[in-house]
N, CA, C, O and the ligand as a Tripos MOL2 file, in Angstrom:
@<TRIPOS>MOLECULE
protein
  293   291    74     0     0
PROTEIN
NO_CHARGES

@<TRIPOS>ATOM
      1 N          22.4450   20.8950  -21.8640 N.3       1 MET1
      2 CA         22.4550   19.6920  -21.1010 C.3       1 MET1
      3 C          21.2720   19.6240  -20.3050 C.2       1 MET1
      4 O          21.0280   20.6440  -19.6610 O.2       1 MET1
      5 N          20.4020   18.5730  -20.1840 N.am      2 PRO2
      6 CA         19.2250   18.6500  -19.5440 C.3       2 PRO2
      7 C          19.4990   18.4210  -18.1350 C.2       2 PRO2
      8 O          20.5450   17.8990  -17.7500 O.2       2 PRO2
      9 N          18.5060   18.8330  -17.3120 N.am      3 PHE3
     10 CA         18.7230   18.5150  -15.8050 C.3       3 PHE3
     11 C          18.1930   17.1820  -15.5980 C.2       3 PHE3
     12 O          17.2680   16.7860  -16.3070 O.2       3 PHE3
     13 N          18.7780   16.3370  -14.5410 N.am      4 PRO4
     14 CA         18.1650   15.1110  -14.1700 C.3       4 PRO4
     15 C          16.6500   15.2260  -13.6040 C.2       4 PRO4
     16 O          16.3210   16.1210  -12.8260 O.2       4 PRO4
     17 N          15.8760   14.3560  -14.0160 N.am      5 ILE5
     18 CA         14.4880   14.1880  -13.5800 C.3       5 ILE5
     19 C          14.3810   13.4260  -12.3910 C.2       5 ILE5
     20 O          14.7170   12.2420  -12.3760 O.2       5 ILE5
     21 N          13.8910   14.0770  -11.2800 N.am      6 LYS6
     22 CA         13.7460   13.3140   -9.9910 C.3       6 LYS6
     23 C          12.2480   13.2020   -9.6810 C.2       6 LYS6
     24 O          11.4290   13.9540  -10.2090 O.2       6 LYS6
     25 N          11.8950   12.1790   -8.7530 N.am      7 VAL7
     26 CA         10.5450   12.1830   -8.3290 C.3       7 VAL7
     27 C          10.5710   12.6060   -6.9080 C.2       7 VAL7
     28 O          11.3770   12.1530   -6.0940 O.2       7 VAL7
     29 N           9.5800   13.5710   -6.6120 N.am      8 CYS8
     30 CA          9.6790   14.1520   -5.3320 C.3       8 CYS8
     31 C           9.1130   12.9640   -4.2790 C.2       8 CYS8
     32 O           8.1910   12.1800   -4.5060 O.2       8 CYS8
     33 N           9.8520   13.0500   -3.1830 N.am      9 VAL9
     34 CA          9.4010   11.9530   -2.0910 C.3       9 VAL9
     35 C           8.1970   12.3190   -1.4960 C.2       9 VAL9
     36 O           7.5250   11.4260   -0.9810 O.2       9 VAL9
     37 N           7.7750   13.5530   -1.4720 N.am     10 VAL10
     38 CA          6.5750   14.0690   -0.7400 C.3      10 VAL10
     39 C           5.3360   14.0170   -1.7400 C.2      10 VAL10
     40 O           4.3150   13.4550   -1.3410 O.2      10 VAL10
     41 N           5.3630   14.4930   -2.8360 N.am     11 CYS11
     42 CA          4.1060   14.5490   -3.5930 C.3      11 CYS11
     43 C           4.2550   13.7800   -4.8330 C.2      11 CYS11
     44 O           3.3910   13.9710   -5.6880 O.2      11 CYS11
     45 N           5.2370   12.9060   -5.0970 N.am     12 SER12
     46 CA          5.4450   12.0500   -6.1230 C.3      12 SER12
     47 C           5.5310   12.7150   -7.5660 C.2      12 SER12
     48 O           5.4160   12.0530   -8.5980 O.2      12 SER12
     49 N           5.7260   13.9600   -7.5410 N.am     13 GLU13
     50 CA          5.5670   14.5820   -8.7820 C.3      13 GLU13
     51 C           7.0220   14.5640   -9.3620 C.2      13 GLU13
     52 O           7.9440   14.5660   -8.5480 O.2      13 GLU13
     53 N           7.2880   14.5480  -10.6210 N.am     14 GLU14
     54 CA          8.5350   14.7280  -11.2880 C.3      14 GLU14
     55 C           9.0210   16.1800  -11.3020 C.2      14 GLU14
     56 O           8.2710   17.1380  -11.4910 O.2      14 GLU14
     57 N          10.3140   16.2620  -11.0920 N.am     15 PHE15
     58 CA         10.7770   17.6980  -11.1290 C.3      15 PHE15
     59 C          12.1500   17.5890  -11.6660 C.2      15 PHE15
     60 O          12.7530   16.5150  -11.6530 O.2      15 PHE15
     61 N          12.7310   18.8450  -12.2080 N.am     16 GLU16
     62 CA         14.1090   18.8570  -12.7420 C.3      16 GLU16
     63 C          14.7840   19.2870  -11.6230 C.2      16 GLU16
     64 O          14.4320   20.2660  -10.9650 O.2      16 GLU16
     65 N          15.9170   18.4700  -11.3310 N.am     17 LEU17
     66 CA         16.9210   18.8250  -10.2830 C.3      17 LEU17
     67 C          17.9360   19.8240  -10.7420 C.2      17 LEU17
     68 O          18.9170   19.5070  -11.4150 O.2      17 LEU17
     69 N          17.6590   21.0640  -10.3440 N.am     18 LYS18
     70 CA         18.5200   22.1050  -11.0430 C.3      18 LYS18
     71 C          19.7280   22.1630   -9.8060 C.2      18 LYS18
     72 O          19.5120   21.8830   -8.6270 O.2      18 LYS18
     73 N          20.9200   22.5550  -10.3230 N.am     19 PRO19
     74 CA         22.0680   22.7740   -9.4620 C.3      19 PRO19
     75 C          21.7680   23.7900   -8.4080 C.2      19 PRO19
     76 O          22.2140   23.7230   -7.2630 O.2      19 PRO19
     77 N          20.9460   24.7840   -8.8820 N.am     20 ASP20
     78 CA         20.6710   25.8330   -7.8680 C.3      20 ASP20
     79 C          19.4860   25.7840   -7.0830 C.2      20 ASP20
     80 O          19.1240   26.7180   -6.3680 O.2      20 ASP20
     81 N          18.7770   24.5310   -7.2260 N.am     21 LYS21
     82 CA         17.4270   24.3770   -6.5970 C.3      21 LYS21
     83 C          17.6590   24.3750   -4.9140 C.2      21 LYS21
     84 O          18.5290   23.6840   -4.3850 O.2      21 LYS21
     85 N          16.7420   25.2590   -4.1630 N.am     22 PRO22
     86 CA         16.9290   25.2250   -2.9700 C.3      22 PRO22
     87 C          16.2910   23.9320   -2.0830 C.2      22 PRO22
     88 O          15.4120   23.2620   -2.6250 O.2      22 PRO22
     89 N          16.6670   23.6410   -0.9330 N.am     23 GLY23
     90 CA         15.9960   22.5030   -0.2240 C.3      23 GLY23
     91 C          16.4760   21.2660   -0.4830 C.2      23 GLY23
     92 O          17.6280   21.2010   -0.9140 O.2      23 GLY23
     93 N          15.7600   20.1030   -0.2920 N.am     24 TYR24
     94 CA         16.1160   18.8080   -0.3650 C.3      24 TYR24
     95 C          16.4290   18.4940   -2.0090 C.2      24 TYR24
     96 O          15.8400   19.0980   -2.9060 O.2      24 TYR24
     97 N          17.3340   17.5720   -2.2200 N.am     25 ALA25
     98 CA         17.5060   17.0770   -3.5930 C.3      25 ALA25
     99 C          16.4220   16.1600   -3.9440 C.2      25 ALA25
    100 O          16.1180   15.9580   -5.1200 O.2      25 ALA25
    101 N          15.7950   15.5640   -2.8980 N.am     26 ASN26
    102 CA         14.6090   14.5700   -3.3880 C.3      26 ASN26
    103 C          13.2620   15.0840   -3.2470 C.2      26 ASN26
    104 O          12.3400   14.2740   -3.1580 O.2      26 ASN26
    105 N          13.0110   16.4450   -3.2110 N.am     27 ARG27
    106 CA         11.7350   17.0680   -3.0840 C.3      27 ARG27
    107 C          11.8010   18.0290   -4.1730 C.2      27 ARG27
    108 O          12.8410   18.5700   -4.5490 O.2      27 ARG27
    109 N          10.4750   18.2440   -4.7340 N.am     28 CYS28
    110 CA         10.4630   19.2820   -5.7120 C.3      28 CYS28
    111 C          10.4180   20.6200   -5.0200 C.2      28 CYS28
    112 O          10.3380   20.7490   -3.7990 O.2      28 CYS28
    113 N          10.4790   21.6740   -5.9520 N.am     29 PRO29
    114 CA         10.5760   23.1680   -5.4150 C.3      29 PRO29
    115 C           9.5170   23.3060   -4.5430 C.2      29 PRO29
    116 O           9.8260   23.8150   -3.4650 O.2      29 PRO29
    117 N           8.1220   22.9430   -4.7170 N.am     30 THR30
    118 CA          7.0060   23.2930   -4.0260 C.3      30 THR30
    119 C           7.0630   22.6610   -2.5680 C.2      30 THR30
    120 O           6.6990   23.2650   -1.5590 O.2      30 THR30
    121 N           7.5810   21.3300   -2.5920 N.am     31 CYS31
    122 CA          7.6730   20.7440   -1.2950 C.3      31 CYS31
    123 C           8.9260   21.0660   -0.5390 C.2      31 CYS31
    124 O           9.0380   20.6870    0.6270 O.2      31 CYS31
    125 N           9.8050   21.6930   -1.0890 N.am     32 SER32
    126 CA         10.9960   22.1360   -0.4730 C.3      32 SER32
    127 C          10.7580   23.5110    0.2810 C.2      32 SER32
    128 O          11.5990   23.8360    1.1190 O.2      32 SER32
    129 N           9.6650   24.3520    0.0420 N.am     33 GLU33
    130 CA          9.5130   25.4550    0.7390 C.3      33 GLU33
    131 C           8.9860   25.1400    2.0480 C.2      33 GLU33
    132 O           8.0680   24.3380    2.2180 O.2      33 GLU33
    133 N           9.6170   25.8250    3.0480 N.am     34 PRO34
    134 CA          9.3420   25.4660    4.4940 C.3      34 PRO34
    135 C           7.9770   25.6980    4.7800 C.2      34 PRO34
    136 O           7.4070   24.9530    5.5770 O.2      34 PRO34
    137 N           7.3150   26.7240    4.1820 N.am     35 ASP35
    138 CA          5.9580   26.9930    4.5620 C.3      35 ASP35
    139 C           4.8870   26.4190    3.7370 C.2      35 ASP35
    140 O           3.7110   26.7800    3.7870 O.2      35 ASP35
    141 N           5.4130   25.4090    2.8990 N.am     36 ALA36
    142 CA          4.4280   24.5210    1.9160 C.3      36 ALA36
    143 C           3.2110   24.0980    2.6280 C.2      36 ALA36
    144 O           3.3010   23.2880    3.5510 O.2      36 ALA36
    145 N           2.1830   24.5430    2.2990 N.am     37 ALA37
    146 CA          0.7380   24.2760    3.0060 C.3      37 ALA37
    147 C           0.5760   22.7410    3.2720 C.2      37 ALA37
    148 O           0.0660   22.2790    4.2920 O.2      37 ALA37
    149 N           1.0720   22.0100    2.2340 N.am     38 GLY38
    150 CA          0.8360   20.5240    2.2550 C.3      38 GLY38
    151 C           1.4000   19.9360    3.5500 C.2      38 GLY38
    152 O           0.6430   19.5440    4.4380 O.2      38 GLY38
    153 N           2.8990   19.8690    3.6650 N.am     39 SER39
    154 CA          3.5840   19.3490    4.7570 C.3      39 SER39
    155 C           3.2280   19.9890    6.1350 C.2      39 SER39
    156 O           3.0190   19.2980    7.1320 O.2      39 SER39
    157 N           3.1740   21.3310    6.1290 N.am     40 ALA40
    158 CA          2.8750   21.9050    7.3610 C.3      40 ALA40
    159 C           1.4200   21.5890    7.8860 C.2      40 ALA40
    160 O           1.1510   21.3230    9.0570 O.2      40 ALA40
    161 N           0.5700   21.6570    6.8920 N.am     41 GLY41
    162 CA         -0.8090   21.3150    7.3320 C.3      41 GLY41
    163 C          -0.9410   19.8130    7.9450 C.2      41 GLY41
    164 O          -1.5860   19.5530    8.9610 O.2      41 GLY41
    165 N          -0.2510   18.9020    7.1890 N.am     42 LYS42
    166 CA         -0.2410   17.5540    7.5920 C.3      42 LYS42
    167 C           0.2320   17.3260    8.9680 C.2      42 LYS42
    168 O          -0.3270   16.5700    9.7630 O.2      42 LYS42
    169 N           1.2240   17.9740    9.1940 N.am     43 LEU43
    170 CA          2.0380   17.9290   10.4780 C.3      43 LEU43
    171 C           1.0020   18.2800   11.6090 C.2      43 LEU43
    172 O           0.7690   17.5400   12.5650 O.2      43 LEU43
    173 N           0.3960   19.5230   11.3800 N.am     44 ARG44
    174 CA         -0.5230   20.0480   12.3050 C.3      44 ARG44
    175 C          -1.5890   19.0230   12.5660 C.2      44 ARG44
    176 O          -1.8940   18.6670   13.7040 O.2      44 ARG44
    177 N          -2.1530   18.5550   11.4530 N.am     45 MET45
    178 CA         -3.2750   17.5670   11.5660 C.3      45 MET45
    179 C          -2.7080   16.3550   12.2970 C.2      45 MET45
    180 O          -3.4790   15.8400   13.1060 O.2      45 MET45
    181 N          -1.5430   15.8250   12.1680 N.am     46 ASP46
    182 CA         -1.0960   14.6370   12.8220 C.3      46 ASP46
    183 C          -1.0940   14.9270   14.4230 C.2      46 ASP46
    184 O          -1.5080   14.1570   15.2900 O.2      46 ASP46
    185 N          -0.5370   16.2080   14.6080 N.am     47 ALA47
    186 CA         -0.4880   16.5370   16.1090 C.3      47 ALA47
    187 C          -1.8850   16.5820   16.7430 C.2      47 ALA47
    188 O          -2.1030   16.0920   17.8520 O.2      47 ALA47
    189 N          -2.7830   17.1600   16.0330 N.am     48 ASP48
    190 CA         -4.1550   17.2150   16.5790 C.3      48 ASP48
    191 C          -4.7230   15.8470   16.7010 C.2      48 ASP48
    192 O          -5.5020   15.5310   17.6000 O.2      48 ASP48
    193 N          -4.3140   15.0630   15.7860 N.am     49 GLU49
    194 CA         -4.9700   13.6730   15.7490 C.3      49 GLU49
    195 C          -4.4620   12.9670   16.9840 C.2      49 GLU49
    196 O          -5.2230   12.2900   17.6750 O.2      49 GLU49
    197 N          -3.0720   13.1340   17.2900 N.am     50 ARG50
    198 CA         -2.3810   12.4400   18.4430 C.3      50 ARG50
    199 C          -3.1040   12.8850   19.7240 C.2      50 ARG50
    200 O          -3.4940   12.1100   20.5980 O.2      50 ARG50
    201 N          -3.2450   14.2700   19.7380 N.am     51 LYS51
    202 CA         -3.8580   14.7720   20.8060 C.3      51 LYS51
    203 C          -5.1760   14.3300   21.1800 C.2      51 LYS51
    204 O          -5.4440   14.1170   22.3620 O.2      51 LYS51
    205 N          -6.1210   14.1590   20.1470 N.am     52 SER52
    206 CA         -7.5040   13.7920   20.5100 C.3      52 SER52
    207 C          -7.4750   12.2010   20.8140 C.2      52 SER52
    208 O          -8.2980   11.7790   21.6260 O.2      52 SER52
    209 N          -6.5560   11.2780   20.1940 N.am     53 ILE53
    210 CA         -6.4520    9.9740   20.5950 C.3      53 ILE53
    211 C          -5.8220    9.8650   22.1080 C.2      53 ILE53
    212 O          -6.1610    8.9410   22.8470 O.2      53 ILE53
    213 N          -5.0240   10.7180   22.4580 N.am     54 ALA54
    214 CA         -4.5560   10.7000   23.8020 C.3      54 ALA54
    215 C          -5.6210   11.0920   24.6790 C.2      54 ALA54
    216 O          -5.6980   10.6090   25.8090 O.2      54 ALA54
    217 N          -6.5800   12.0610   24.1800 N.am     55 GLU55
    218 CA         -7.5990   12.4060   25.0440 C.3      55 GLU55
    219 C          -8.6730   11.4210   25.1550 C.2      55 GLU55
    220 O          -9.3900   11.2930   26.1480 O.2      55 GLU55
    221 N          -8.7390   10.7790   24.1530 N.am     56 ALA56
    222 CA         -9.8590    9.5630   24.2120 C.3      56 ALA56
    223 C          -9.3430    8.4240   25.0500 C.2      56 ALA56
    224 O         -10.0560    7.7300   25.7760 O.2      56 ALA56
    225 N          -8.0770    8.2920   24.8930 N.am     57 ASN57
    226 CA         -7.4650    7.1440   25.8270 C.3      57 ASN57
    227 C          -7.7190    7.5390   27.3170 C.2      57 ASN57
    228 O          -8.2040    6.7490   28.1270 O.2      57 ASN57
    229 N          -7.3710    8.7660   27.6050 N.am     58 GLU58
    230 CA         -7.4560    9.2770   28.8660 C.3      58 GLU58
    231 C          -8.8480    9.2030   29.6240 C.2      58 GLU58
    232 O          -9.0120    8.9070   30.8080 O.2      58 GLU58
    233 N          -9.8640    9.5550   28.6400 N.am     59 ALA59
    234 CA        -11.2230    9.4740   29.0730 C.3      59 ALA59
    235 C         -11.6920    7.9870   29.3580 C.2      59 ALA59
    236 O         -12.4000    7.6820   30.3180 O.2      59 ALA59
    237 N         -11.1990    7.0740   28.3810 N.am     60 ARG60
    238 CA        -11.4580    5.8220   28.5700 C.3      60 ARG60
    239 C         -10.8350    5.2570   29.8990 C.2      60 ARG60
    240 O         -11.4950    4.5120   30.6230 O.2      60 ARG60
    241 N          -9.5780    5.6220   30.1930 N.am     61 ARG61
    242 CA         -8.8970    5.1930   31.5390 C.3      61 ARG61
    243 C          -9.7460    5.6530   32.6080 C.2      61 ARG61
    244 O         -10.0300    4.8340   33.4820 O.2      61 ARG61
    245 N         -10.2370    6.9260   32.6930 N.am     62 GLN62
    246 CA        -11.0050    7.3880   33.7760 C.3      62 GLN62
    247 C         -12.2240    6.6510   33.7920 C.2      62 GLN62
    248 O         -12.6700    6.4120   34.9140 O.2      62 GLN62
    249 N         -12.9130    6.2050   32.7400 N.am     63 ALA63
    250 CA        -14.1810    5.5920   32.7780 C.3      63 ALA63
    251 C         -13.8810    4.2780   33.4130 C.2      63 ALA63
    252 O         -14.5940    3.8580   34.3240 O.2      63 ALA63
    253 N         -12.7610    3.5540   32.9280 N.am     64 MET64
    254 CA        -12.4710    2.2590   33.6310 C.3      64 MET64
    255 C         -12.3320    2.3200   35.0730 C.2      64 MET64
    256 O         -12.8780    1.5250   35.8380 O.2      64 MET64
    257 N         -11.5150    3.3770   35.4590 N.am     65 LYS65
    258 CA        -11.2410    3.5800   36.9060 C.3      65 LYS65
    259 C         -12.4880    3.7060   37.5850 C.2      65 LYS65
    260 O         -12.6550    2.9870   38.5700 O.2      65 LYS65
    261 N         -13.3980    4.4920   37.2380 N.am     66 ASN66
    262 CA        -14.6590    4.7120   37.8430 C.3      66 ASN66
    263 C         -15.4060    3.4650   38.0790 C.2      66 ASN66
    264 O         -15.9690    3.1830   39.1370 O.2      66 ASN66
    265 N         -15.3700    2.6820   36.9340 N.am     67 LEU67
    266 CA        -16.2120    1.3330   36.9040 C.3      67 LEU67
    267 C         -15.5090    0.5090   37.9500 C.2      67 LEU67
    268 O         -16.2280   -0.0270   38.7930 O.2      67 LEU67
    269 N         -14.2880    0.3420   38.0110 N.am     68 LEU68
    270 CA        -13.6770   -0.5900   38.8860 C.3      68 LEU68
    271 C         -13.9120   -0.0930   40.4270 C.2      68 LEU68
    272 O         -14.1490   -0.9030   41.3240 O.2      68 LEU68
    273 N         -13.8260    1.2760   40.6410 N.am     69 TYR69
    274 CA        -14.1010    1.6720   41.8890 C.3      69 TYR69
    275 C         -15.5130    1.3160   42.3600 C.2      69 TYR69
    276 O         -15.7410    0.9040   43.4970 O.2      69 TYR69
    277 N         -16.4160    1.4930   41.4540 N.am     70 ARG70
    278 CA        -17.7850    1.2740   41.7910 C.3      70 ARG70
    279 C         -18.1060   -0.2740   42.1120 C.2      70 ARG70
    280 O         -18.9650   -0.6520   42.9090 O.2      70 ARG70
    281 N         -17.2330   -1.1250   41.3210 N.am     71 LYS71
    282 CA        -17.4220   -2.5230   41.6620 C.3      71 LYS71
    283 C         -16.8210   -2.8050   43.0310 C.2      71 LYS71
    284 O         -17.4340   -3.5480   43.7980 O.2      71 LYS71
    285 N         -15.6640   -2.2600   43.3860 N.am     72 ASP72
    286 CA        -14.9270   -2.5460   44.5700 C.3      72 ASP72
    287 C         -15.7760   -2.1220   45.9640 C.2      72 ASP72
    288 O         -15.6420   -2.7360   47.0220 O.2      72 ASP72
    289 N         -16.5670   -1.1030   45.8060 N.am     73 SER73
    290 CA        -17.1770   -0.6160   47.0370 C.3      73 SER73
    291 C         -18.5780   -1.0360   47.1770 C.2      73 SER73
    292 O         -19.2270   -0.7000   48.1670 O.2      73 SER73
    293 ZN          6.7560   17.7050   -4.2270 Zn       74 ZN74
@<TRIPOS>BOND
     1     1     2 1
     2     2     3 1
     3     3     4 2
     4     3     5 am
     5     5     6 1
     6     6     7 1
     7     7     8 2
     8     7     9 am
     9     9    10 1
    10    10    11 1
    11    11    12 2
    12    11    13 am
    13    13    14 1
    14    14    15 1
    15    15    16 2
    16    15    17 am
    17    17    18 1
    18    18    19 1
    19    19    20 2
    20    19    21 am
    21    21    22 1
    22    22    23 1
    23    23    24 2
    24    23    25 am
    25    25    26 1
    26    26    27 1
    27    27    28 2
    28    27    29 am
    29    29    30 1
    30    30    31 1
    31    31    32 2
    32    31    33 am
    33    33    34 1
    34    34    35 1
    35    35    36 2
    36    35    37 am
    37    37    38 1
    38    38    39 1
    39    39    40 2
    40    39    41 am
    41    41    42 1
    42    42    43 1
    43    43    44 2
    44    43    45 am
    45    45    46 1
    46    46    47 1
    47    47    48 2
    48    47    49 am
    49    49    50 1
    50    50    51 1
    51    51    52 2
    52    51    53 am
    53    53    54 1
    54    54    55 1
    55    55    56 2
    56    55    57 am
    57    57    58 1
    58    58    59 1
    59    59    60 2
    60    59    61 am
    61    61    62 1
    62    62    63 1
    63    63    64 2
    64    63    65 am
    65    65    66 1
    66    66    67 1
    67    67    68 2
    68    67    69 am
    69    69    70 1
    70    70    71 1
    71    71    72 2
    72    71    73 am
    73    73    74 1
    74    74    75 1
    75    75    76 2
    76    75    77 am
    77    77    78 1
    78    78    79 1
    79    79    80 2
    80    79    81 am
    81    81    82 1
    82    82    83 1
    83    83    84 2
    84    83    85 am
    85    85    86 1
    86    86    87 1
    87    87    88 2
    88    87    89 am
    89    89    90 1
    90    90    91 1
    91    91    92 2
    92    91    93 am
    93    93    94 1
    94    94    95 1
    95    95    96 2
    96    95    97 am
    97    97    98 1
    98    98    99 1
    99    99   100 2
   100    99   101 am
   101   101   102 1
   102   102   103 1
   103   103   104 2
   104   103   105 am
   105   105   106 1
   106   106   107 1
   107   107   108 2
   108   107   109 am
   109   109   110 1
   110   110   111 1
   111   111   112 2
   112   111   113 am
   113   113   114 1
   114   114   115 1
   115   115   116 2
   116   115   117 am
   117   117   118 1
   118   118   119 1
   119   119   120 2
   120   119   121 am
   121   121   122 1
   122   122   123 1
   123   123   124 2
   124   123   125 am
   125   125   126 1
   126   126   127 1
   127   127   128 2
   128   127   129 am
   129   129   130 1
   130   130   131 1
   131   131   132 2
   132   131   133 am
   133   133   134 1
   134   134   135 1
   135   135   136 2
   136   135   137 am
   137   137   138 1
   138   138   139 1
   139   139   140 2
   140   139   141 am
   141   141   142 1
   142   142   143 1
   143   143   144 2
   144   143   145 am
   145   145   146 1
   146   146   147 1
   147   147   148 2
   148   147   149 am
   149   149   150 1
   150   150   151 1
   151   151   152 2
   152   151   153 am
   153   153   154 1
   154   154   155 1
   155   155   156 2
   156   155   157 am
   157   157   158 1
   158   158   159 1
   159   159   160 2
   160   159   161 am
   161   161   162 1
   162   162   163 1
   163   163   164 2
   164   163   165 am
   165   165   166 1
   166   166   167 1
   167   167   168 2
   168   167   169 am
   169   169   170 1
   170   170   171 1
   171   171   172 2
   172   171   173 am
   173   173   174 1
   174   174   175 1
   175   175   176 2
   176   175   177 am
   177   177   178 1
   178   178   179 1
   179   179   180 2
   180   179   181 am
   181   181   182 1
   182   182   183 1
   183   183   184 2
   184   183   185 am
   185   185   186 1
   186   186   187 1
   187   187   188 2
   188   187   189 am
   189   189   190 1
   190   190   191 1
   191   191   192 2
   192   191   193 am
   193   193   194 1
   194   194   195 1
   195   195   196 2
   196   195   197 am
   197   197   198 1
   198   198   199 1
   199   199   200 2
   200   199   201 am
   201   201   202 1
   202   202   203 1
   203   203   204 2
   204   203   205 am
   205   205   206 1
   206   206   207 1
   207   207   208 2
   208   207   209 am
   209   209   210 1
   210   210   211 1
   211   211   212 2
   212   211   213 am
   213   213   214 1
   214   214   215 1
   215   215   216 2
   216   215   217 am
   217   217   218 1
   218   218   219 1
   219   219   220 2
   220   219   221 am
   221   221   222 1
   222   222   223 1
   223   223   224 2
   224   223   225 am
   225   225   226 1
   226   226   227 1
   227   227   228 2
   228   227   229 am
   229   229   230 1
   230   230   231 1
   231   231   232 2
   232   231   233 am
   233   233   234 1
   234   234   235 1
   235   235   236 2
   236   235   237 am
   237   237   238 1
   238   238   239 1
   239   239   240 2
   240   239   241 am
   241   241   242 1
   242   242   243 1
   243   243   244 2
   244   243   245 am
   245   245   246 1
   246   246   247 1
   247   247   248 2
   248   247   249 am
   249   249   250 1
   250   250   251 1
   251   251   252 2
   252   251   253 am
   253   253   254 1
   254   254   255 1
   255   255   256 2
   256   255   257 am
   257   257   258 1
   258   258   259 1
   259   259   260 2
   260   259   261 am
   261   261   262 1
   262   262   263 1
   263   263   264 2
   264   263   265 am
   265   265   266 1
   266   266   267 1
   267   267   268 2
   268   267   269 am
   269   269   270 1
   270   270   271 1
   271   271   272 2
   272   271   273 am
   273   273   274 1
   274   274   275 1
   275   275   276 2
   276   275   277 am
   277   277   278 1
   278   278   279 1
   279   279   280 2
   280   279   281 am
   281   281   282 1
   282   282   283 1
   283   283   284 2
   284   283   285 am
   285   285   286 1
   286   286   287 1
   287   287   288 2
   288   287   289 am
   289   289   290 1
   290   290   291 1
   291   291   292 2
@<TRIPOS>SUBSTRUCTURE
     1 MET1         2 RESIDUE 1 A MET
     2 PRO2         6 RESIDUE 1 A PRO
     3 PHE3        10 RESIDUE 1 A PHE
     4 PRO4        14 RESIDUE 1 A PRO
     5 ILE5        18 RESIDUE 1 A ILE
     6 LYS6        22 RESIDUE 1 A LYS
     7 VAL7        26 RESIDUE 1 A VAL
     8 CYS8        30 RESIDUE 1 A CYS
     9 VAL9        34 RESIDUE 1 A VAL
    10 VAL10       38 RESIDUE 1 A VAL
    11 CYS11       42 RESIDUE 1 A CYS
    12 SER12       46 RESIDUE 1 A SER
    13 GLU13       50 RESIDUE 1 A GLU
    14 GLU14       54 RESIDUE 1 A GLU
    15 PHE15       58 RESIDUE 1 A PHE
    16 GLU16       62 RESIDUE 1 A GLU
    17 LEU17       66 RESIDUE 1 A LEU
    18 LYS18       70 RESIDUE 1 A LYS
    19 PRO19       74 RESIDUE 1 A PRO
    20 ASP20       78 RESIDUE 1 A ASP
    21 LYS21       82 RESIDUE 1 A LYS
    22 PRO22       86 RESIDUE 1 A PRO
    23 GLY23       90 RESIDUE 1 A GLY
    24 TYR24       94 RESIDUE 1 A TYR
    25 ALA25       98 RESIDUE 1 A ALA
    26 ASN26      102 RESIDUE 1 A ASN
    27 ARG27      106 RESIDUE 1 A ARG
    28 CYS28      110 RESIDUE 1 A CYS
    29 PRO29      114 RESIDUE 1 A PRO
    30 THR30      118 RESIDUE 1 A THR
    31 CYS31      122 RESIDUE 1 A CYS
    32 SER32      126 RESIDUE 1 A SER
    33 GLU33      130 RESIDUE 1 A GLU
    34 PRO34      134 RESIDUE 1 A PRO
    35 ASP35      138 RESIDUE 1 A ASP
    36 ALA36      142 RESIDUE 1 A ALA
    37 ALA37      146 RESIDUE 1 A ALA
    38 GLY38      150 RESIDUE 1 A GLY
    39 SER39      154 RESIDUE 1 A SER
    40 ALA40      158 RESIDUE 1 A ALA
    41 GLY41      162 RESIDUE 1 A GLY
    42 LYS42      166 RESIDUE 1 A LYS
    43 LEU43      170 RESIDUE 1 A LEU
    44 ARG44      174 RESIDUE 1 A ARG
    45 MET45      178 RESIDUE 1 A MET
    46 ASP46      182 RESIDUE 1 A ASP
    47 ALA47      186 RESIDUE 1 A ALA
    48 ASP48      190 RESIDUE 1 A ASP
    49 GLU49      194 RESIDUE 1 A GLU
    50 ARG50      198 RESIDUE 1 A ARG
    51 LYS51      202 RESIDUE 1 A LYS
    52 SER52      206 RESIDUE 1 A SER
    53 ILE53      210 RESIDUE 1 A ILE
    54 ALA54      214 RESIDUE 1 A ALA
    55 GLU55      218 RESIDUE 1 A GLU
    56 ALA56      222 RESIDUE 1 A ALA
    57 ASN57      226 RESIDUE 1 A ASN
    58 GLU58      230 RESIDUE 1 A GLU
    59 ALA59      234 RESIDUE 1 A ALA
    60 ARG60      238 RESIDUE 1 A ARG
    61 ARG61      242 RESIDUE 1 A ARG
    62 GLN62      246 RESIDUE 1 A GLN
    63 ALA63      250 RESIDUE 1 A ALA
    64 MET64      254 RESIDUE 1 A MET
    65 LYS65      258 RESIDUE 1 A LYS
    66 ASN66      262 RESIDUE 1 A ASN
    67 LEU67      266 RESIDUE 1 A LEU
    68 LEU68      270 RESIDUE 1 A LEU
    69 TYR69      274 RESIDUE 1 A TYR
    70 ARG70      278 RESIDUE 1 A ARG
    71 LYS71      282 RESIDUE 1 A LYS
    72 ASP72      286 RESIDUE 1 A ASP
    73 SER73      290 RESIDUE 1 A SER
    74 ZN74       293 GROUP 0 **** ****
């Protein structure tokens, strides 16, 4: 009996959903691995991206504040 073919929600690859497959039922074996370079690397990049955006916003806020102070005095 063939295993059902599922499409991985992470990488969109088709894979056989075997009864003993570890991890999520909607993820291929590669993407089910906790240390899969793809998802882990993406998460880290998103965190870095968020951090640099926050830093840029903070820098912009500081610049605006300096500008306002200079205008007031
Ligand atoms: Zn996958």
